N, C-alpha and C positions, 0 to 999 in steps of 0.2 A: 957325616954330613948328608949321605944318601938317606940314612934312616930318618933324620930330622925332616928332610924334604918330603918323604913319604907320609910321615905323620901329619905334616902341615896340609898336604893335599887331601888326606882323609878328613881332617877337621873341616876344611872348606866345603867338601862335597856334602858332608853331613850337616852343615849349617851351624857348627859350633861357634860360640863367640870367642874370638881371640883378638889380640891387639892388632890394629891395622889403621892406616891413615884414612882409608875409605871404607864405606859399608861393604860387607861381604854378602854374597848372594848364593845360596845353595842351589846346586843343580838338581838335587833329588829331594823329595819330601814324602813322608808318610802322613796320612790324614790325621788331623788332631781334633779332639772333641771341640765342638763349637765353630769349626771352620765352615764357611759357606760352601756347600756342595760336598759335604762329607760322604754321602752315599752315591756312588756312581750308577746305582740301579734305581728304578727300572731303566732299561736302555732307551735312549732318545735317538731317533733316527732322523736323517735329513728329510726335508719336506717334499715339495712337489716333484713329479717326474718319476722315472723308473729308478729303483734302488740298485745302484751299480756296484757299490762296495759296502759291505756291512761288517765292521769290526766293533760294533756297539755293545756286544754281549761279553760276559766274562771279564769285565773291568775289575782290576784289583784295587787295593787301598794305597798302592804305591803310585807315585807320579813323578814326572820330570818337568823341569822348567823349559819354557819356550817363550821368551819375553825380550822385548826391546825396552831398555831402561831409559825412559825419557829424561830422568833426572841426572843421568850420567852421560849425556851427550849422544844418546842412541846406542850405547853399548849393548851387545847382543848375546844372549844365551838361546840357542836354537835347537829344536828337535824336529825330526822328520821320520815318516814311516812309508814303506813302499806299498804299491798296489799294482795290479796287472790288468791291462786291457787285452782281451783275448784276440787271437789271430782272426783275421777277416772281419774285424769289428772296428768301428770308430765310436768314440764317446764324446759327448758334449757335457762337461761337468757344469751343473747349474747351482747346486746347493751342497754345502759341506757342514757337517755337524761334528763337534768335538766335545768330549766330556772332560771337565776340569774342576778345579776348586781354588778358592781364595783362602789362604790361611788367616788373613786379617779380616775381622768382622767389618762389614760396611765397605769393603774394598770394591773398586770398579776399574775397568780398563778405560783408556781414552779412545781406542779404536783397535781393530784387529786386522792383521794382514794374512792373506792366504797365498802361498807360493807353491808352484808345482815344478819339479825338476825332472829332466830325463835321467835315466839310469847311467851311472858311470861304470862301464864294465871292468875298469881297473880295480874297482872296489876300494876297500880300506884294509888296514892291518887286521881288524877283527872280522871282516866280512869280504873275503875275496870274491870278486864278480859283481858286487852290488854296493853302491853308495850314491848319494845325490850328486848329479852332474850339472849339466847346463840348464839354466832357468828357462822354462818354456811358457809359463803362464804366471801372471801376477795380478792380484786383486788387492790393492792396498787400502788402508784406512776405512775398513768396513765397520758398520754398526750392526751387531747381532739382532736377530728378530726379537729376542727376549730382553733387549736392552743391555747396556754396558755393565750393569750390576749383577748379571747372571753369569756364573762361571761356565755354564754349558752353552757354547756358542753355536747358534744356527745362522749360517752365513750364506747370503745370496751372492754368487760371484759376479763381479762387474769388471770386465766383460766375462761371459761364459768361456770355459776353457775347452778347446777342441783338441782331441788326442787320437792318434792312430794306434795300432797294435803295439804292445811293448810294455816294459816295466817303467814305472814313474814313482816319484817320491812326493808326498804331501807334507808341507810344513805350515803350521798355523802359529802365528806370533801375536801375543798380546802386547800392544803398545801401552806401557803403564809406568807411572811414577812410583818407584819403590819406596821413596821417602814418605809418601803420604798414603799409598795404597798397598804396599807390600808387593808380593809376587803372585803370578798366576801359574798353576801347575797343571799339566796335561796327564790324565789318568793313563796308567799302563794297563796292559792286558795279559792275563796269565797264559793264554794260548798263543800259538805262533802261526803266521801265514806269510810265506815268502821270507825275506831277509829280516833280521832283527832291526828294530828302530835304531836310528843314529842321532848323535848330538854333535854340536860344535860350539866352541867358545872363542871366536876370533879376536876378542878384545881382552882376553886374559882375566876375566872376572873370577873364574875358577880354573886356575892354570893346569888343566889336565888334558884337554883336547882342543888345541887351536884350530884344527880342521876336522872334517867329518870322520867319525868313527863310532863303533858300537858302544853301548852303555857300559858293557863289561870292561872294555879297554879303558874307558874314561873313569872307571872306578866306582860306578854306581852299584849299590847292593843288589844281589840276585833276588828274584829272577828278572831278567830283562828280555822281553819278547816283542810285543807289539804295542802300539798306542791305540786308544779308543776313539774311533771315528766312523762316520758313514758318509757316503757320497751319493747324491741323486742327480739324474739328468736324462739324457736321451742317448739311446744306442742305435747305431746304423749298421746294416750289414753291407760289407764291401763286396761288390760284384766285380770280379776280375775283367779287365778289358780284353776284348777279342782281337787277336792279331789277324793278319791277312788270311792265313789258313783257316782260322776259326770262323771268320766271316764267310768264306766259301762254303765250309761245311754247314753252317747255319742256313745259308741260302738254299743249298741242295735239300736239306731236311724240310724247309718250309715249302719248297717246290714239290717235293714228293708228297707232303701232306696235302697240298692243294690239289694235286693230280688224283690222289685217292678220293678226296671228297667229290671231285668232278665225276669220276667214274661211278661212284656210289649213287650220285644224283641221276646220271643217265640210266643206270640199271634199274632205278626205281621207276 
């Protein structure tokens, strides 16, 4: 019975056609000839503003699903990858770009959601210390700059996402009718930065990962490293607040500097 269950899960993940009451939706895909967006190169980077995160190079031919199936009552297959805001910095995310592809010719999304999660330090079984946690920013129902028929999404966040130092997870979801437009897949990346990307299937479309976990734990073929995306926006340097002692020291330094200038002026 266990062997049969494992074989069934593998068939679902690889997108094989088997008998079922409802359409089956693969979690992972390799690029097929004729698919829209076959080549994830040259890299496409997010637009205006400072380039804050750049994972747009080294994209592989493998990809993972991140889609809300509007024909199945909003059932979700979701992917996310982490990024780091450095210490003593604050970021305002303005533009997100992701590289993807439509296996079905002429396919298009209905809209795209961008979600940002704080890191869950409890992690997951495949990634101790890192997994998507509390939702901190949400920009739903966006229309990409290149239109809904392009699988490479350039998205202006509405509203912009303000983040302090720490680890966060970016998730981009195509809202799409699989019955008429098939699926959208997010290109993976051969190299690794931070934690490996994670996936979840809360509605049991591909019954391997009901909650966040690594692609390896969820049964996706190797390698599983990062997802292809870039983020642009504004970076601010955080100046630590001065306490009472700090203010006294600063006042003495300014007074000493002023006295020095006064003496120099009188000596002249």
